[in-house]
Structures are given as structure tokens and as C-alpha cells.
N, C-alpha and C positions, 0 to 999 in steps of 0.2 A: 249349354243347350236349353236348359230349363228357363233361364232368364231371357234368352232370345225368344223362346216360345211365348213367354208372358208378355214381352214387349210387343211381339207380333199380334197377339190376341187383343191387346189394348188398342193398337193401331187399327186392326181390323174392325174393332167395335166402333172406333171413332169414324172409320170410313163408312160403316153401315149407317151411322147417324147422319153423315153428310149426304149419303144417297137418299135417306128418308126425307131429309129437308128439301132436296132437289125435287123429289116427287111431290112434295107439298108446296109447290110454287115458291121454291127458294126461301122457305120460312127460316128465319134466324131469330135468336133471342133478342129482346129489345135492348138490353144493356143500358137502360134508361127509361124515359117516358114514364108510364105508370109504375115501372120498376122502382122509381124513387119513392113512391108512396109505400110500396111493399117494404122497401128498406127502412123507411121511417117507422112503420108498424113493428118490424122485427127489432129495430133499435130500441124502441120504447118498451116493448115487452121484455127484452133483455135487461133493460134498465130497472124495471120494477121487480121482476122475478129473481134476477141474480142479486139485486140489492138486498132483497129480503133474505135470500139464502146465505149470502156471505156475512150478514150481520146477525144471523141467528145465534151464533156462539155467545153473543152479549147477554141474551136472556136464558141461555141453556143452563147456566149455573144457578139462576133463580128457580128454574123449573126443578132442577135436581134437589135443591134445598126444600122447595115446597112439598115435594113428594117423599123426601127423605130416602133417596135411593143412591146406590153406588155410581161412580162416574161412568163405568161401562154401560150401565142400564140407561143412564141419561143420554149417552152418546148414540144409543140405538135410534133415537129420534132422528138425528142427522143421518145416521147410517141408512135407515130405511127410506128417508125422504130423497136423498141423493141417489141411493141405490136404485130405487124404483123409478126415479127420474130417467136414468139411463136404460134400465131394463124395459122401459116402455118404448124404446127406440123402434123396434120392429112393429110394435102395435100401432104407434103413431104413423109409421110409413104405410102400413096396411090400411088403416082408417082413412088416411089422406088419399090413398089410391081409390078407395071405394066411395067416399063421401065428399072429397075435396078438402083443401086446407082450411078454408073459411069456416065450415061447420065444425071441424075438429077443434080448432082453436077456440071458438066461441063456447062450445059445450064444456070443454075441459077447463077453461078459465073460470067458468061459472062454478064448476065442481070444486076446483082448488080453493077458490074464495070461500066457499061454504065450509070446507075442511079447516081452513084457518080460523074461521069464526067458531065452529063447534069445538075445536081443540081447547079453547079458553074455558069451556064449560064442563069438561069431563072431570070425573072424580078420581080417576086412576091414571097413572102414567102409561099403563098398558093400552088403554083406550087411545091415548095420544099417539102411541106407536102405530096403531091401526089407522086412525083417522088421518092424522097429519103425515105419518111416515109412509104407510103403504098406499092408501087411497089418494092422499094428497100428492105423493111422489109420482104416481101414475098420471094424475091430472096435470101436474107440473110438467112432466115430460111431454105429454101430448100437446100442451100449449107451446112450450119452448122449442122443442125439436122440430115441430112441424113448420115453424117459421123458416128454418134453414132449407127445408125441402122446396118450398116455393121460391126461396131466394135463388137456388140453383136453376130453377125453371126460367127465371127472368134475366139472369146475368150469365155472361160467358167470358168475354175478354176482360170485363171489369169485376169478375167474381171475387178476386182477392181483395180489391178495394171495398166492395160491398160487404164482404164477410168481415173485414177488419173494422169497418164503421159500425156494423151490427154488434160485434163483440165489444166495441168501445163502450156501448151502452152498459155492458156488464161492469166495466171499470168505473164509469160514472155513477152507476147504481151503488156500488160498494162505497164510493166516496160520500155519496149523499145519505145513504141509509144507515151507515154506522153511527154517525152522531145523532141522527133522528131516532134510531132504535134505543140508543143509550139515554137520550133525553126522555123518551116516552116511558122506558122501563124505570128510570129513576123517579119520575113524578107520578106515574099512573100504575106501575106494576106490570108484570109480564102478561097478565090476562087481558087487560085493556089494550096493551101494545099489540097483541095478536089480533084483537078485534079491529083495531085501526088499520093494521096491515092487510086484513081481509078486504077492507074497502078499497085499498089501493090495488090489490090483486084483481078485484072485480072490474077495474078499468080495462083490463086486457080483453074482457068480453066485447066491449064496444070497438076496441082496436081490431079485433078479429074480423069484424064486419067489413073492413076495408080490404081484406085479402081477396081481390078479384082473381079468379082462375086464369092461367095463361091461355087457355083455349079461347077466351074472348078476344085476345090480341090476335091469335092465329086466324080466327073467324073473320075479324075485321080486315086483315090482309087479304084473305080470300075474296071477301066481298068487294074490296076495292078493285080487284081484278075482274070479278064476274058481275059487278054492279047489282049485287043481291042486297035485299033489305035485311037489316040486322037489328036484333034485340035479344035480351036474355031469355025471353019466353021461347023464341025460335031455337035458341041454342039448347035449352033444356029439353025441348021436344025431340031432338035427335039423339039424346042419350039413351042407349038401350036399357030397358028396365030389367032388373034382376030380382029373383025371389030371395026371401030371407036366407034360405038354406044355401043358395049360390053365393050370396055375399059372405056368409060365415065361412064357407069352404075357401073362397078367395083370400079372405083375411088370414085363415089358418095356413094356407100355402105360403103366403108372403112372410108370415112370422117364422116359419120353419125352413126357410130357404137358406141353407148355410153352404151352398155350393162354392162360393167364392173362397172360403177357407181352404177347401181342398185344391182348388185350381190355381190359386194365386199365392205363392209363398211369401211375396213381399207384403201382401195384405195380412197374411197370417202373423208375420213378425210384428207388424205395426199394431195388430190387435193385442198381441202379448205385451208390447210396450205400453199401450194404453191401459191394460189391466194393472200393471205395476205403478203407473202414474196415479191413477185414480184410487188405487189401494190406499194411498196416503194423502192425496191432494187436499181434501177437506179437513184433515186432521190439523193442519197448520192453522186454519181459521178457528178451530175449536180451542186449540191450546195457546194461542196468542193471549186471549183474555185470562186464561187460567194461570199462565206463567206471569203475566203482569200483576195479577192479584197476589201471587206468591211473593213478588218482589216489591209489593206496596206501591206499584205505579198506578196512579189514579186515572190519568188521561190516556188509557190504553186504546180507546176508540180511534185516536188519531193514527195509530199504526195501521189499522184496517183502512182508514181513509187514505193514507199515503199509498197503500197498495192499489186501491181503486183509482186514485188520481193519476199515478204513474202508468197504470194499465191503459188509460185512454189513448194517449198519443202512440204508445208502443204497439197497440193492436192495429191502429191505422197504418203505422209505418211497416209493420210486418205484412199487412195486407197488400200495400202498394209494392213492396219488394217482391212478394211472391208472384205478382202479376207479370213483372218485366225483368227483374234483376237476378234474384237468387231463388233456387228451387225451395219450396216449402219444407221439404224433408231435411235439408241441410240446416235451416234455421231452427227447426223443431229439435234436432239433435243438440244444437248449442243450448237451447232453452232448457232442456231437461237436465243437461250436465250442470248448468248454472243453478237450477233449482235444488239439485242434490247437494252441492257445496253450501248453498245458503242455509238449507234446513239443518245440515250437520252442525253449523256454527251457532244457530239461534240460542240454544240453551245457555251458552257462555256469554251472551250479550245481556248485561245486567242494568243498563241505563236506557232511558227512553230514547236518547240520541243514537246510541249504537243500534237499537232495535229499529229506529227510523231508517238507518242505512240499510239494514237487512230488508226492510220493507221495499226499498227502491229496487234492489237486486231481485228479490222474489217477484215483484210486480213485473219486471221485464221478462223473467222466465215464465211466469203464469200467463202473460199475454201471448207468448209464443206457443205454449202448450195448448191453449184454448182456441186461438183464432186460426191456426195453421192446419187443423185437421181436415177442414173442408177442401182446401186446395190440394193437399197431398193425397187425399183419397181420390179426388178427381184425376190426378196424375197417375195414380196406381191402378185404378179400376175403370176409369172413364166416367163421364157424366151420366151415361145410360144406367150404370149399375150403382150410382152414388147412393140412392135412397136405401137400397138393400144393404150395401156396405156400411153405411152410417148406422143402420139399425143393428147389424151384427156387432159393430164396434161398441155401440152403446149398451148392448146386453152384457158384454164382458166388463165394461166400465161399471155397470150397475152391480154386478156380483161383487166386484172388488170394493166398491163404495160401502156396501153393507157390512163386509167383514172388517175392513181397515180400522175405522174408528173404534169398534168394539175391542179389537186386539190391542189398540193403543191404550184404551182405558184399562184393560186387564193388566197390561204391562206396568202402567203407572201405579195402579192400586197394589199389585202383588210385590213389585220391586221397590215401592216407596219413593219414586222420583219421576218427575216429568221428563228427565233426560232421555229415558228409554223411548218415549214417544217420538222424539226428534231423531234419535238414532235409527229407529224403525223407518221414519220418513226418508231420511237421507239414503239408507241402504236400498229401499225399494225404488227410489228415483234413479239411483246409480244403475240398477239392473235395466230399468226402462231406457236410460240413455244409451247403454251398450247395444240393446236391441235396435234402437232407432239408428245408431251409427252403422250397424250392419246393413240396414236398408239403404242408408245414404251411400255407402260404399258400393253396394250392388247397383244402385241407380247410376253412379258414375261409370261403372263397368258397362252397363247396358247402353249408356249414351255413346261410349267409345265404340261399341260394336255397331250401333246404328250408323255412326259417322263413317266407320270403316266400310260398311256395306254400301253407303251412298257414294263414297269415293271410288270404290271398286266398280260400281254401276256406271259412274260418269266416265271412268277410264275405258270401260268396254264399249260404251257408246261412241 
């Protein structure tokens, strides 16, 4: 009964959305047009920011040696950065709702670029934790996650494809930035590398200017019917003005709205699954260089590049399949199981060739875990609640990201082997896979119930 109720609520929500669109002169999402510009911006931002993030492990060891700190303290840089990236999910959703995606992306990209630059000048690693980890992580999240909010606004039937293409930018970024970061670090040192990357991150500021709000498209459709004159000034003039206190209250309400966790058990299970995925996800990228140096493998950057390169077509394929062929939740379950098996085995792969094979399998699983969350969230909660659901999901991802790398560093330092970091990764991913499998099984059951109800209705008619 609970699952039937959830399915009914989702269908009712979608019905409400349809009714709203009919009232608004049959407005439908473009699924193209200026949406392709939005897709290009989201792809390029993903390329730059994820490229920087996935290759950060290359310079992390240099930072650790420069400040003379333990591995778990160095790992906190990545923990805070990725953790606050996801923790900013509800904040970015609230800001986007109040100020629009364009302003949010431009301002946050400017701040993140500044944090990259300032991080190269600090005298203590604890300043780096604050500037790059916390402030930079929040700015990173508001830049990166906001792109997916506007993507959902522009795409409907082609959302899986659009999301897959956007996420392919992440794989291409990892492919390109790993050798670039390795080269810059080798010849210029980690400080100048951070400064150069700051300049690349600043490009996202200009890209953000291209994120035209969906309201302009809707207004254009209305004006074609009503023969009204259109321009941005007229649009801005009809936006109701709010006081600063009203804006702050609205942002706070959006950030603290956790109703979905209580009302939708499938969403709750997927939130828990994502917690365990991102508890360990970035640990792999930290410990690939660490393990390679331990084995005296010099060209370890190629392992990260392979992960990025294989990611590109896989994310596009997963996106296309989620649109028409296979439900996103089924493919996500497969991806998490594959990731668990891969990470369990990595420590025992002692040559660059065997690690390259690992990179292929992990890339396939990483592609699924990253690019399928948007379509399965839309399936579970509906597009109307997507921004709120995505924000909640990212809060739990952020909490786990902060704790995971620190725990892995603690385990390797105290137990004297990197093996325990990979055992930790594989175990956490196994739990995540089981939770995702439960949701997949419940989805199958819900579909059977819906089909049975339809058949019964047809027979009665």
C-alpha cells in the first residue's frame, strides 16, 4: 500500500504539472533550441571543474610533503572540498530559485577561482582547509550543481541524453586535466599549478552569462500567441520585488525542507545509498597516485586519464538508455555493484597494465553512478520536486565526502597499509549497491501494480 501511494503521489504530481502547462498555453520544455546552448555551458563547466577535482590527488602528495602533515590531515582538503560541494546542494537550489541560475553560477565561479589562487599563497594547511576546502567547496557546488537545475528546466524527453552529455564533460575533463596537472606540477610545482588552474576555473564566470532563464522561452511562446512585444527589460519588470528579509526567509525554507525524506521511502533509500557511495567515491582518486608511487609506477596519471576517457562514451550511453530503454535505477544498481568489486581488487593489481584494466571497469561504474542520479530522481519524485530532492541528496553526499577520506587516511596510517583504504571503499559501495537493489526491486513491484490496475480498468470498461 505504501508503494502504491508513493506511485500515486508521483503520478498526481506529474498530472498537476500537466494541468499547469495547459493553463500556461500548453507550455512544454524546449528539449532543444536554446537548450543546446545551456547543454554546452553545463558540459564545459563540468569539463573544467571535474577535471580539476579528479586530478587534485596528483598534487595532494606534494602539498602533504610541503606542510609536513599526516595523510589524513592532507586528505581533509579533498574531504572538505567535495563535502561542501555537495552540502551546498540546498543552498544552490535556494539561491537559484531566488536569483536565477545565471547570477548564481557567475558569482560562485568568481569566488571559486579566487579560492584556488589564494590557496597557493597560504602559510598553513589549515588555511587551505578553510579557503579551498570549505569556501571553495561551497562555491564549487553553487557553480556545478546549479547547471543541472537549469538543465532539468530546458529538457524533458531528452533529459537522459542531455544529462549524459553534460556528465561526459566530467570524463573528458579527467582525461585532459590528469596529464596537464601532472606536467604543471612536475615543472612548476603545486603552487603555480593551483594559480594556473584558478585561471581556467575563472572561465566558468563567462560561461555562466549564457545561462538564459527558461522564463524567457515561456514568455516568447506567450507573446507569439498574444502578439506582445518582448525584451528582457519587460520581463524583469514583472518580477515581484522582495525585501532582503523575505529573500533570506525563502532561502532558509528551501534549505530546511526535508519533507521528501518522510513522505517517499524510495527517495529515502536512494539517499542512504548515495551516502555510502560518496563516503568512499573520491578515495579512489586520492589513492591511485599513492598506490602507484608505492609500487614505483611513474606514469600513474595515465590511469586517471583512462578512467576519464572511458567515462565519456559510457555516460552518453547510460543517458540514452535511461531515456528509452532501461530505467535509470536498474543501471545504477549494476554500476554500484561493479564499483564495489573493482575497488576490492585494486590493491592486488601491481602493474600498470592490470591497473589500466581496473580503470576501464571503474570508469564504467563511475559513469553510471554519476550520470543516472538526475533521471532516477525525476522518476522517483517527479521533475517538480527535483531541485529539492537533488539538494537533500547532495547534503548527505557532502556529509559522507567529508568523513570518508579522513577515515581512509586514518586507517592507512594506523594499520600501516593502503589495503585498508580499498577494503573500506569496497565495503561501503557494497552496502550502497544493496540499498539501490532494494529500490530497483520495489520499482519493479510498483510497475506491476500499475499495469495490473490499468488492465483491471480496461476490463471494467
